[in-house]
C-alpha positions in Angstrom: 0.0 0.0 0.0 1.6 3.2 -1.1 0.5 5.7 1.6 3.1 8.3 0.9 0.5 11.0 0.1 -0.8 10.7 3.7 2.2 12.9 4.4 0.1 15.7 3.0 -2.0 17.2 5.8 -5.2 17.4 3.7 -5.2 13.7 3.0 -4.0 12.5 6.4 -7.3 11.7 8.1 -9.5 8.7 9.0 -12.0 9.3 6.1 -9.3 9.4 3.5 -7.6 6.3 4.9 -10.9 4.4 4.9 -11.6 5.4 1.3 -8.1 4.6 0.0 -7.9 1.2 1.8 -11.4 0.2 0.7 -10.6 1.3 -2.9 -7.3 -0.6 -3.0 -8.8 -3.8 -1.6 -11.7 -3.5 -4.1 -9.2 -3.1 -7.0 -7.6 -6.3 -5.7 -10.9 -8.1 -6.1 -11.3 -6.7 -9.6 -13.5 -3.6 -9.2 -12.9 -0.5 -11.2 -13.8 3.1 -10.5 -17.5 4.0 -10.8 -16.7 7.7 -11.3 -13.4 9.5 -11.7 -14.6 13.1 -11.2 -13.6 14.7 -7.9 -16.0 17.6 -7.8 -19.5 16.1 -8.2 -21.9 14.4 -5.8 -20.6 11.2 -4.1 -22.0 7.9 -5.1 -21.6 6.5 -1.6 -18.8 4.1 -2.9 -15.1 4.0 -2.2 -14.8 3.3 -5.9 -15.8 6.9 -6.6 -13.2 9.7 -6.7 -14.2 12.7 -4.5 -12.9 15.8 -2.8 -14.9 14.9 0.4 -14.7 11.2 1.4 -16.9 11.8 4.5 -19.5 13.5 2.4 -21.6 16.5 3.5 -21.2 20.2 2.5 -17.7 21.3 1.8 -17.0 24.8 0.5 -20.7 25.3 -0.3 -21.1 22.1 -2.3 -23.2 19.2 -1.0 -21.3 16.0 -1.7 -24.0 13.9 -0.2 -23.1 10.5 1.3 -19.7 9.4 2.3 -17.4 7.4 0.0 -15.7 5.3 2.7 -17.1 1.9 2.0 -18.5 -0.2 -0.9 -22.1 0.4 -2.1 -24.7 -1.9 -3.6 -23.3 -1.5 -7.1 -19.8 -2.7 -5.8 -21.4 -5.8 -4.2 -23.4 -6.5 -7.4 -20.2 -6.3 -9.4 -18.4 -8.7 -7.0 -21.3 -11.1 -7.3 -21.2 -10.9 -11.1 -17.4 -11.6 -11.1 -17.4 -14.4 -8.5 -20.9 -16.0 -8.3 -21.3 -18.8 -10.9 -24.6 -20.5 -11.3 -23.4 -23.1 -13.7 -21.6 -26.3 -13.0 -18.4 -25.3 -14.8 -15.2 -25.0 -12.8 -11.7 -23.8 -13.5 -10.3 -25.4 -10.4 -7.2 -27.4 -11.4 -6.9 -25.8 -14.8 -4.4 -23.1 -13.9 -1.2 -23.0 -15.7 2.0 -24.1 -14.0 3.5 -21.3 -12.0 6.5 -19.4 -13.4 9.9 -20.3 -12.0 10.7 -18.2 -8.9 13.9 -16.3 -8.6 13.8 -14.5 -5.3 16.7 -16.4 -4.0 17.8 -19.9 -3.5 15.2 -22.6 -3.2 14.0 -23.1 0.3 11.8 -25.8 1.7 9.4 -23.9 3.9 7.0 -26.9 4.1 3.4 -25.9 4.6 4.5 -22.3 4.9 5.3 -22.0 1.2 2.4 -23.4 -0.8 3.3 -24.5 -4.3 3.0 -21.7 -6.8 3.1 -18.8 -4.4 6.8 -18.1 -5.0 9.6 -17.4 -2.5 8.8 -16.1 0.9 9.3 -12.3 1.2 9.6 -10.4 4.4 9.4 -11.4 8.1 7.5 -14.3 9.6 4.3 -13.9 11.7 4.1 -14.9 15.4 3.5 -18.5 14.4 6.6 -18.6 12.2 4.7 -18.4 8.9 5.4 -16.1 6.0 2.4 -14.2 4.7 4.0 -12.6 1.6 5.4 -14.5 -1.3 6.9 -13.2 -4.6 8.0 -14.3 -8.0 9.4 -12.8 -11.1 7.2 -13.5 -14.1 8.6 -14.9 -17.4 8.8 -11.5 -19.1 11.5 -10.6 -16.4 9.8 -7.2 -15.9 6.7 -8.1 -13.9 6.5 -9.3 -10.4 3.6 -11.3 -8.8 3.1 -11.1 -5.1 0.7 -13.3 -3.2 -0.5 -12.3 0.3 -1.8 -15.1 2.4 -4.3 -14.6 5.2 -3.6 -17.6 7.5 -6.2 -19.1 9.7 -4.8 -19.1 13.2 -4.2 -22.4 14.9 -7.2 -23.4 17.0 -9.7 -21.5 14.7 -12.8 -23.6 13.9 -11.9 -23.5 10.2 -8.3 -24.8 10.8 -8.0 -28.3 9.4 
């Protein structure tokens, strides 16, 4: 997350942080911007550019609702992207992962699932890496995979 512009006082506040984090996570799930104009009424979506993420009247203009979270359109888009009503599946059809060149091969056992690349960064409190990286075949692109681990003892932990 590039948060360097939070060094600018006008952007360094809770509403801007919520909008930006929501927008970046939504991009990761495949959503695009709903509107890229800054000076019109808010759509109530973090996928809408704005001059007033918390909404309301600013400099005499009523921006309306806040843009700090997804709206119904965002959720409808996610459903369209990920909800499949047919019996077709692509599980097991992925191409073999590109060779990883982030350093010498390491056997991290269950902490380095096949295809995620090499571990990058420190380990968590349970000794697991949560960021993996690989250089793609074009030698110019990088692919990073962030893993959200289920903590030991969690009901969903196998």
